Structure formats: structure tokens, C-alpha cells
N, C-alpha and C positions, 0 to 999 in steps of 0.2 A: 556391640554395635550393635547401630541402628537396620534398624533392617528395608531391607532397600525397595523404593517408595514404587511403582508401580500404576499402568493406568492402563492395565488387561482388561475390555469391553468398554474405556472410556470411548466418545463418538468425542471430537473435534472439529468445531469449521473455522476456516482460517478466510478471510473476507480480503479478497485483495482484486485490484483491478490493475488496466495496464499502466508501468512505472514504479512499479515495488520492489522496493531495493532489493535484488535477490540474498544475502547472507538473511537480511531479518524473514524471509521468505523459508528459504531454502534448508536453514542449515534447523530453525523446528520443528519445521516437516519432520524432516528425519530425523528428530532428536522424537518428536513422538511417537511416530510411527514406533523404533526400536523398541516405546517404552511399556507398547501393547497400548495404544493408541488408532482409534482410528480413524480418516483423517481427510475431509475432502476438500476442496478448495471450492470457492464459493466467489462467483464473480458476477458481475454486470452483464455478459454477455458466453457464449456459449464458446468452447473453441481451444484457442491455444489462449493462455497472454503474457506481453513481452515484460522480462524485469530486467532492474537498469543497476550496475555501478555504479554511486554515485551518477556522475550522467555520460554512462559511457553506456550502451545498449546489450544486455547480457539473455541468459539462458530465455524461452520460454518454457512455464510448465505449461498440466494440460488441468483447463476448469470441468470439478465433476458434477456441478451446479448452481443452475444461477439462483439470483435475490428472489424472483419469483419462482424456485419448487426448496427454496431450503426456510425453515420454519426454528423455530428456538426451541420446541420440543422431541425436534431430532436430533440436539445435543447435549455438550456435556457441558461445554464451553466457550467459548468465542477466541480468537487470536488477530489479530488488525497489525499487519506492519505497515512500515513506515512508506519509508522513499521521500523522494517531493511530490512523486508526477500523480502516486497511487488515494492516498486519503482524502488529496483536491478532490479526484473525478467520484468519489466513491460518496464526499459532503454532499453533489449536486444532487445522487440521486437519492426520495425520497421512499422507496427498495428498501435500499442500506442504510441509512437514517431509524425508520423503523425498524429495522433485524439490530440494529445495536440497542437499540431505546430498550428494546422487547427483550435484549441478554443483562443487562445490565440491571432492569427490573425488577426482573426475576431472583436475582442475586446470587445466579452461577458465572463462575467464575471470567474474567475480563481480559483480557491482556493483549499490550499494545507497548509500542517504543515507540522513538521516533517522531515522525509527524501523522503519526498514528490518531495520535490524541483530537487530532482536528475536526473524526468524526466524528470521537463524542464529543467537542464541542457542538458541532451541530445537532448531533442528534441531541442538547440539551439535556445532556444525562451528567454535566460537572458541577453543574452547581452546592456547593460543601464540601464540592472532596477535597483530597490533599493527590493530587500526581504529577508526574514528572512529563519529561518529555526532551524532544529538541530543542535547544537554548531560543533557537530563532520563532521557535511557536508562544512563547513564554506567555506574549502580555495574553496573543490568543487565548489561553488556558485560562488567565487568567479574569479575562477579559470575561467570556464565562462564570465565571462567580468561581472557579477557583484557587485554592492556597496549591502553589509551584515549588520546587520544591529541588534541586539542585544539586539531585544524588541519584551515583544508581541505577539504583532501585528504588521505591513506594508501593509499596503495597500498605491497599486502605475497603478495609472490607470487602465486594470484592472485586473489588478493581488494583490488577498489578501491570504498574508504569515503568517504565526505560524509558534511559537517555539519547541510546542511538547504538548502532555494531561497535562504537567504543568501548560499550561495559557489556559485550552480549559472553564474556564469561561470568556474570552477577546472574546476569539475565536465565540465563537457561538450566538453572539452579531454581532459579525461582519462579518460570515461567510451570516447570515442572511441582514445584510443590505448588501452588496455585491452585493450578489443576488437581491433582494431586487431594486435597482439602474436599474439592466440590463447593456443593451453594454455603453460601454465608452473608451474612443480611448486613446489608450497603448500609455503611457509615455514615453520619453530617455531620461528622464535630470534627473541623478543619485544623488544619497549623495554626499555632497562631498568629504567621504572615508568610507573604513571599519570598523565594526568595531574592536578589535583585538583579535585575537584566544585565545582559555579559556585555566586555567592556567594547569585542571585540568577537567576530566571527571567526571556529576555527582554521587552527592550521593546512587541515587536513583537505576543512575544502575549500578551500584557498589556493590550493598547490594543486590540485584535484584540477581545478579547474584551466588555473593558469598553463598546467604542464598536457593538457587535451592533447593527444595524438591529431596532428590533420591531417584532413581527408585520405585517402590514400588511393594511390596511380591509379590504384584498378577502377573503387568509385566513379574519381575524376574523369576517366577514361568513358566510361559507364555514361555516365551523364554528357560528355561529349557526342557520344554516339551515339545519344537517344534525339540532342536538336538536329544532329545531320539530319539521322533518318525525316523527321518530321520535318524540316524544311525542304528535304530532298520529294516527302509525299506533296509536300501544298503545292513545290515548283514541276512536278506533273499534273495535279491538280488542274495547275494554268494551262498549261498547254495542249492540256484534252479540251477548255477548257476554249482558245483563241482557234485552233484548228477544227470542230464543230459548225461545219455548215448553219448558217441559221439563213430561217426560211421567212424573208421579210415581208411576202405576202398572201394568206390561203392558198394551196393549192384546189385549180378548177377539176 
């Protein structure tokens, strides 16, 4: 029987910002720590960042280091979760782009899924590479110079990519294999051609948006109370202004 793979002694950076897809961060981080790795959540700011379940708010996670404090020499690998908002924020940060670029160029394993390859595209490291991603960003990945495959997991050189939460069963062991393998020379021999564009968006997302819950009664009541309080404060200020005697000429 094969020996159990272990990440004991490995340090993994998880680069994420507000709007990360919850399952794509919490599940891999829990697994990495169970496998013996030391994991740091690296983000654009201190404090706690907010996750999402598709389009609904989810739990927050604590940030261990900011991008200013993190360096490729401190870690053995990098994980970039997806989500709709998280990678869009990261790709606009020069420091985040530089960190991703250094990891890829170092040969250390870089693992990402869903919309995470957006950050790789903006970091300029996808030219000649073969990856997968959330189908919705297929064109961005191809325009960045990569070959895109519509597969659960694609591992090429030191890049391991996956399409999204729907492929988590395949992504989890692939992530472990990538980080356990350690540094790997980057390859620039792409697959012959990219797989075609999807003909329609996934039902998972369209259904989630269609059936999103309405704002709760408590939330609506809070908004109403805030409006009433603001109007009352304005009226109180107006009354004070009207009842304050005005000095029409200087006092002698």
C-alpha cells in the first residue's frame, strides 16, 4: 500500500481577500493543517476577511500576515482560492501580483481554482501554460496566453488548477500531491488547443441567484430605524437652529 503523504514541516501561504469562496479556503486550510502543514492566511489588510457562499455572506477568517509581510522565501507553496470578488481585489494589488509572480517563477507549487487564475493572468505568468478555471473566465485565461482545458484538475509544472467547488473531490487530493511534491520546474509546452467556450452558464449559479432569500425582517427594520433616527436628528437640529436668538446688530 502507498505510504501516507504528509506535509509536516511545510509552510503554505493562502492568498485571499474579502469575497473569497468559503469552501475553497476553509476546506483546503483545514486539510492542510490536518496533514501537518503550517498555514498562514495572507491578505491585503489586517484583521478578518469576509467569505461568501456564492453570493451570500459567510464566515470571516483571521489574517495572519499582510502581503507586505509575506515573501516567497517564507513558504513552500501558495494557494489562491477563488470566489467572484476575492481574485478581482487581489489582481488590483501590485504587491499581490508580485507575490504570485515570484512564487510561479520560483518553481514552488502554486495551487488555485475557480476565479483564482484571474490573479495569475494579471501577474503575467500564464503565457504558454496549461490550466483550467471557472468556465466564466476561460477567455481571460486564453487571452493571457494559456491553454484552457475543461477538466476537473489540470497539473502542469508547478501549477495545479481546478474549475471550482463542484470539483472539490478531485481538487483536494491534487492539492495534497502538489504541495507534497515540492518545487517543480515550470513547463511552457501547452496543450495543442484550448477547449471551446461553454454554451450556457452553470445551473448552480443561476439557481442560487434566482432563489436568494429576501432581506430579513430584522434587516429591514434596522434600515427603517436608522432612517427614522437620521430624520429625527435632522429635525432636532432644525428646531435648535430656529429657536436660537439671532443677534441683529453688534452688542454695545
